[in-house]
C-alpha positions in Angstrom: 79.0 109.3 111.6 77.6 112.4 111.5 79.4 115.8 111.8 76.7 117.5 114.1 77.7 118.3 117.3 77.1 115.4 120.0 77.0 115.6 124.1 77.5 113.2 126.6 79.0 112.2 130.3 79.2 110.3 132.9 76.1 108.8 135.0 76.2 111.7 137.9 76.8 114.7 135.5 79.9 116.0 136.4 81.7 115.0 133.9 80.6 116.6 130.1 81.9 116.4 126.7 80.7 118.1 123.5 82.3 116.7 120.1 82.7 118.0 116.8 83.6 116.7 113.6 82.9 113.2 112.3 83.2 110.3 115.0 85.6 107.4 113.6 84.8 103.3 113.7 82.6 102.2 116.7 83.9 99.0 117.8 83.6 96.4 121.1 87.1 95.6 122.3 87.3 92.2 124.0 90.7 92.8 125.6 90.8 91.8 129.4 91.8 95.2 129.9 88.6 96.5 128.2 86.3 94.2 130.4 88.5 95.7 133.7 87.7 98.8 133.3 84.0 98.7 132.1 83.3 95.8 135.0 81.6 94.0 131.5 82.2 91.4 129.0 83.7 93.8 126.8 84.1 97.7 126.1 82.2 99.4 123.1 84.2 102.7 122.1 84.1 104.9 118.7 86.9 107.3 118.5 86.8 110.7 118.8 88.2 113.5 115.7 91.9 114.5 116.4 91.1 117.8 118.8 87.8 117.7 118.4 86.0 117.2 122.0 86.1 119.8 124.4 85.2 118.6 128.6 82.4 121.3 129.3 82.0 120.0 132.7 85.2 118.8 134.9 87.5 116.4 133.0 88.1 112.7 133.3 90.6 111.4 135.9 93.2 109.1 134.1 94.3 105.3 135.2 97.5 104.2 133.5 96.5 100.7 132.5 99.9 100.2 130.1 102.8 101.7 128.8 100.8 103.8 125.9 97.0 104.1 127.3 95.2 105.6 129.9 91.6 105.0 130.9 89.6 107.4 131.8 86.4 108.2 134.1 84.4 110.3 136.2 86.4 111.0 139.9 83.0 111.2 141.2 81.1 108.4 140.1 83.4 106.3 138.3 81.7 105.7 135.0 84.2 104.7 132.3 84.7 107.5 129.9 87.5 107.0 127.7 90.6 104.9 126.2 93.1 107.5 125.0 96.6 105.6 123.3 99.1 107.5 120.9 97.4 107.2 118.0 94.3 109.1 119.6 91.1 109.3 122.3 88.1 106.4 122.0 84.9 107.5 124.0 82.7 104.9 125.8 79.5 104.7 123.1 77.5 104.1 126.4 78.3 108.1 127.5 77.3 109.8 124.7 73.7 111.2 124.8 72.4 109.6 121.5 73.9 106.4 120.7 71.2 105.4 118.4 73.6 105.5 115.1 76.9 104.1 116.8 76.2 100.2 116.6 79.8 98.8 116.2 81.4 97.7 113.2 84.5 96.0 114.1 85.3 93.8 116.9 89.1 93.8 118.5 90.9 91.4 120.5 88.2 89.0 119.5 90.5 85.6 120.8 90.2 87.1 124.4 86.3 87.1 124.2 84.2 85.4 126.9 83.3 81.6 125.1 80.1 82.8 125.9 79.8 86.3 124.9 78.4 84.8 121.3 75.0 83.0 122.9 74.0 86.1 126.2 71.1 87.4 123.4 69.9 83.6 122.8 68.8 84.0 126.3 65.1 84.1 127.6 63.6 87.7 127.7 62.8 89.0 131.3 58.9 89.6 131.1 57.4 90.2 134.3 55.5 93.2 134.6 55.3 93.8 138.0 59.4 94.2 137.9 59.1 96.8 135.7 56.3 98.8 136.9 58.7 98.8 140.1 61.7 100.3 138.3 59.2 102.8 137.4 59.1 103.6 140.9 63.3 104.3 141.1 64.1 107.9 141.8 66.6 108.5 139.6 69.3 110.5 140.4 71.3 110.4 137.2 72.3 112.7 134.7 69.4 112.7 131.8 70.5 112.4 128.7 71.0 115.9 127.3 72.6 119.3 128.5 71.8 121.0 131.6 72.6 124.2 132.9 73.3 123.1 136.6 73.6 119.5 137.7 72.7 118.5 140.3 69.8 120.0 139.9 69.8 121.2 143.8 72.9 122.6 142.8 75.8 120.1 145.0 76.7 117.0 145.9 75.9 114.8 148.0 
């Protein structure tokens, strides 16, 4: 991981962060708590440098999921953002503006994975061009993958 400054945040743009310093190992976690937090098959997280994260626009709210673990999320849109434990803080890889070099290098809690996870990318690819043309017509209210001076652009939340 590079020492460059990295940015990211939630889907609606209410919570934003800036990270200075080298990121730790990117990972996939298959535990049931991560499945529930992300509403998905697993979580994808990367370790933040100690004291290297700055919340630049609001901060996550936290849910204590177990004795030593807090899970952070955006209080407005619900985007899962963090996994906080006694050893540090991990950030959801999908929350980074640039995720291109954050490919997971290890899987944890592998024994808890869903049995079909190993084959999900063997499934057919949907190639209906009309479907993709319709998707391009959607007006997105999602925060863009870069810093903004003001968000939402209208200056207020719905």
